[in-house]
N, C-alpha and C positions, 0 to 999 in steps of 0.2 A: 501432436507436434510441429511447433512451426517449420516452412519450409524454409526458413532460413534461422541462421545461428548468428545470434544478433549479440554484441556488442554490448556487455551489462558489467554496472561498476560494481558490482557484488567479485567478481572475478578477483579483482585484487585483493578486496577480505580474502578469499580463500587462499591467495599467494600468500597470505599474510599469516596466517592460521596454518599453511606448512611449514614454513620456514621456520615456525617461533615453536609452535607443538610435537613437533621432531613426535611425531605416535603417540604421547602421551594424551593426548585426547584428540575423540572424534567429532569430527564436521556436522553438524545437522542444519539442513536448510530446508529452511519454515516458511510456509505462505498460502496464500489460498489457489486452490487448486485454477490451472493458468496461465500462471503468472512467468512459467519458463524454470522452473526447479530443474526437471528434470534432461531438459537441453543444455542446460547449465554444466550440471554436474558431470553429465557425462564428455561435455566440450574439455572443461578441465582436468577429466583421467587424461581421454586422450593423449592431449597437448605436455601433461606434468609430470607424467608416470610412463613410463618403461613398457607397464601394462595396467592391463583392470579387467577386474572382476563385474558382471553387472548381475545383481537380483531384481529384478521387476516384481514385488512382490501384487504389480496388479494384475501379473499371469502367472507368474513361477507355477515350475511343476510340484509334482508331491518326493518327487525325487528330492529338490531342492531343499524344499520344506524338512524334509527331515534329516540334514545334513544337523539343523541346531538341535536335534532331541539329546545328543552329547556332545557336553564342549570337555568327557575328562580327558579328552588325548587328544591337545593338537596339532600333532604332526600326524593324526589319524585323518583328522577334522580336518586340514587341508591338503592331506593326498587326495583324500572324495572330492574335493573341490575341484583340484587341478583333474580330474578322470573328469566331472559333470562339467566343467565349463572346456574343457579341452584348454586352456592357458597354460603360460610359463607363470608362475608366483618367483618376484626377485626382494629379497627380504630389505625393504628400507625404498622400494622401487615400486612398489605395485600400490596399488588403490583398492578398494570395495568397497562396492557402490552398493543400500540399501535403499531403490527406490519406492515410492511410496510405500516408506516405514510403516506406516499405523497399518495398512491391512495384516499386516503379519508380526503383532508386538511380540513375540517369542524370536524376534531377530534384533530388537531394540535393545532388551532385555542382553542378549548377547554381547552386545558392545563391553562388558564390563571387563567381561572374560577375555574378551578379545584385543581388547585396547591392552591389558594388561598384558599378554602375549607380548606386545610390542613387534610384530614383525612386518606389519604393514600398517596402509592408512585407510581410515572407515569415513566413510561419508554418505549419510541418510539421504534423503527428502523426505516432507512430509505434510500433510494438508493440515493444518489445523484445525477443521472444519470437527476431524472425526480421529486425528491423534492424540489429543485429549480426552476422547471417551473410548480408548480401547488400552488401556492400561491400567483397569481395574483387577485386575491379576497378576501383573508383572512389579518387578525392580526395576524404575525409571532409574535408568546409570549417569551417574553420575560424573561419569567422564564425559560429557559432550559439551559440547562450544556450540553455539547457536548465531545464522545469521540469518536476519530476516530479510524475506526477499517482495518485494513490492510489483506493483505494475511501474515499465522504462517512465522513469522520469522525463522530462523533456530536454534532456541534452539527449538522455540515450537515445528517446525518438529523432531528434537531428540526428544525430550518428548513424541510426538507420535513415535516414533519407537522402546519407551524405553526405550532411554539414558537419563537417570535424572544427570547424573553425567560430563558429557563430558564439555559442556558449563563451569561451575565453575572451571573447572580446566586450563581451557582458558581463565578464567580471573586470573590466577593465575600467570599462565606465563604470561602474557601483562603485570600485574604488577610486576615481575621482570624483563621483557622485556632478557626471555632465552626460546628458543623454545626447539623443542623434538628432535630433530634429523631429519636428510632427511628419515628415515627408515620409520621412524614413522609418520611424513609427510604426506606423500604416499599415507600410510591408511585411515587417516585424510583426504585428500582431494580428493581420491577415494567416501568416503561418503559425502562427502559435493557435486562432481558432481551425485550424487544421487537424493539430495537435489534440482540441477536444473534443473533434467529433470522431476522430479515431481511437483518440484512449492509448491508453501503453500496453495493452494487452497484446504479446507476442503474434498472437494468431490473427490479430485481429489488423495487426499496422503488417504481418506478410501477406495478409489476403490484399490491404491497400496498396503496398509496392507492386502485389502481379497485377493488380486488375483497375485501379485506378477509379475506384468505381466505389461509392460509397453505399452504395444500398447493397453491395455484396460485403460490403464490412457488417455495415449494420445486421444481416442475416448471421454472420458470427459470432457479431454480441451475444443476439439472443439466445443464440446455441449455449453461449459460457453462463447465459443468467439461466436460465434450463437448467443447467449443470448445479449453479449455487440452490434454488429452491427444492431439488434432491436430494441434495443434499441438508438442506434443513429441516426436510420433511422426514429424511431418516433419525435424525438424531432430535426430533423436535414433535414428537406424535400428535399435540395437541394442533400445530399447526401456525403458531402465535408470530416462531420467529419465521417462519414465511413472508406470512401478512407485516409484520412489522418492516423486515424486508424490502418489501414490493412497493410500501408506503411512505418512504421517507423523500421520493420524487414532492410527494405531495404537500408531505409535514413541510418541507424546508416552501415550499411556495406560498404558506398560507403564513410565514412570515411573521411566524410565533416567536416568542424568545426566547422555546423550550421545544423537544418532541413531545406531541400530546399522545401516547399511548391509547388510551381511555376511548376515542376519536377510530378506530381501528378495529381493535379487541376487547371482549369481551372483560372484566373487569377481574384485572388477576391481583394476587398477594404481591404487595413491595415484594418482599425476598425472594419470588420465583421470576418475577420480570426483571428484577435488578439482577438474576444468574442466566436470565434470556438475553441479556446485553450484553455481559461479560461473553458470552459462550459467542457472540456474532462479531465482538469487537475482538475478541480472540481468534476467531476464525481469520481476519484481514481481507475480506468479503464489504466492512466496513471500518470504516475511521468514526466514532464517538469524541466528542469537543465538549467539557464537563463545564457544568458551572463553579467560578472559584468564588466561594462566598466570600474571603478574603484575600484578594487580588496581591500577590509577594510570592519573592525564594519561596519555592517551592511549596509552589498552589495546591498540589496532588493533595497536601494533609489539609486543604481547607473545601476540597472540590465535593458539588454535591452530589451523590448520588443518583438522584432522582429529577436532578435538573439538569439538560442533557440536549445537544446536539444531536445528529446521526447525517452520517455523506456515507456515498456510496465511494469505494475505494478506487476507483478508476472511471473518470469524469465519462470515459469513451461509454461507458458500461449506463450511465447516470442518464444518458441521453437516451437510450436508445428505452431503457425502464422507461422515463420519464413519459413517455409518449409510447407504451407499451401495446394499447390494444385500436389502437393505428399502423397503420402500415407505411413504409419509408416514406411511399409517396406523398403522405399529408402530415408531416416528420414537422413541425413548424418550426422546431429548434436548428432543424440541419441548414432550411433555406435563411432562417433568421441570422446565424452566425456566419457562414458561409457570404453572406450580402452585407458584415455588417450593420444590420439593424435589430438586433436583439431589445426589445422592450424594455423597461423597469421591472415588470410584470416577470421575466427570465433568467431578473440577475441572480438568481437562486444557481445558475448550473455554473455563474462563476466563482458564483461561495464555495459551491463544491471544488471546484478546481484551486483551487488557493489552500483549503484544507487538505488535497491530496500532494498538491505539491511543500508546501509543510513538514509531511508528515515524512514523506520523500525526506527530506534534506534534514531528520531525525529531531522532528521535534513530536512534541503529546501535546493537545489542545486543548485548551480552558478559554474559558468567555467571561463575562461581565456582563449583570445589566441594574442599573439602578432607578431609580421612579427622579422622574424630572420637576415634579410640582404641581402639571397638572392634566394630572389621572395619565398618566403615559410616563414609558423608562426611555434612557439614554443607552445603548448598546452597544461594547463591542466586540466587533465578532473576533476577533483572538488572543492572545496575550501569548506573550513567550517568555521563559526565564531565559537571561545572560548574565553570570557572573552573581554579583549582589541587586540588580536590578528587574526590572521589567520590563517589557517592548509592546506597547497596546496597535492592534494592526485595525484597523478601518476597512472595510471591501467596498466599491464603490462601481458599480459596474457603464455609468453613465455620470452626470454629473458632480462635479468634485471643487465646486468653488464652496461649499461652506463642508464641515464635517464636527458640527455640533458635540457629539456623542464624543468622539474621542479628547474637543480640546474640553469638556467637562471632566471627563476621565482625568486628564490631564491635570488639571487642575484640582482634585478632589484627593491625586493621591501623586502630587506633585515632588514630595522628597524616595516617592518609591522607581521613577517614571525615569529609564535611560533612553535612547531614539523613541520615536512615534513615525508609526507610516500610516500612509495611505494607498492600497493598493487599487491600480485604476487600467484605465487601457489608452492612456496618452504617457507623454514620452518623461523619463525620469527627472525629475526636477525638484525644485526647494519652495518651500510653501510656508516662510518665516518658521519655526520649530519643528513642523513634520517634512517627512521627504517625500515626495508622490514616487511610487514606482509601479508601471509598468507588468502587466502581468506576466509577461515572460521570466520577470526576473526577480518573483516571488521568493523563487529558494534559495537564492544570494542572501534575503533578512537574517 
């Protein structure tokens, strides 16, 4: 658990659930391991209720598990709970928390009866990488509402650094489409590159706040990656999911227009591969960007499930994974990012960052490629749906004087395009019909 309790945007969503649900549904906080689910839920239960009972199913006792064997008499059930937990229960003022509920699916199944009883509120946390594998013999409760928790976004990271104002200023600049000038932008990009290196995993952010030592942060991130590898290995004994996960940086470095699993794993049936990719995406350890065969509103309908790019859900972890076999002092990405000397062949770090920020802002990821007539392809990095139109995005880690792929796409689909964006390292400005967006404003698109 993090040494710090950080301010998270999901807290407001939880308040909204509490106010609107009034006990008619349970709340399930889903997300990858170490994104801060347990800390967030405990903070919420402690702040917003008169009392709360915590069942941590990663270390729950046999007596506590036995509670859920018989729900026929709710009065008896709650009296036993009072004795086991040593707490008072207050009708409509007590929260009962099921932490790591995937480890004890019987408790998740009990949600239906508990919510129907109506006396208390129920909040669950679960790591998706295993929560959907442990439900074969239980009835999934329809009385659940779900909130997805991702790594800390840039605004949450700034809050953790003690900066509560910058993102509001970014929003004001975005509304006016007026940048701050190159000198200020260079300072803002230096701040943003720290976020890229540390990432948004609360444990890593906490380590940086305490130590200001990126080598210590790197060691923390390696521990998280090992947890992910172990989890993948548990649910996919072939090891293919683990191999795919570990190969993501090299796949992006190859600058291919799609992920090429055949280069890292043995030939795998299309159905099995699609299942592996879905499982990895469902775990929220990765973000998958599918090719939209027909870029239009409702891109999911034309998504090509066999053509996709895969990104690490947290760019801080991505930086560590990119140089997994080297120690911290040899990690060229750390040095180059801090010194603002990232070469074009490392620009995929920024692409991973943009994917992360778009997902955190509530977007699904799609991209599009089409031939340029010279045996090459134009490629638009990301496509977003906005009302009845689409917004194409091109990512440039350096040089921005040309954006041919973006221009040609907008010609080809002129009737479908709303705003068009180029995300880069310079100041916010307009270039003809294209809005040039600094990386730290990506989440505002």
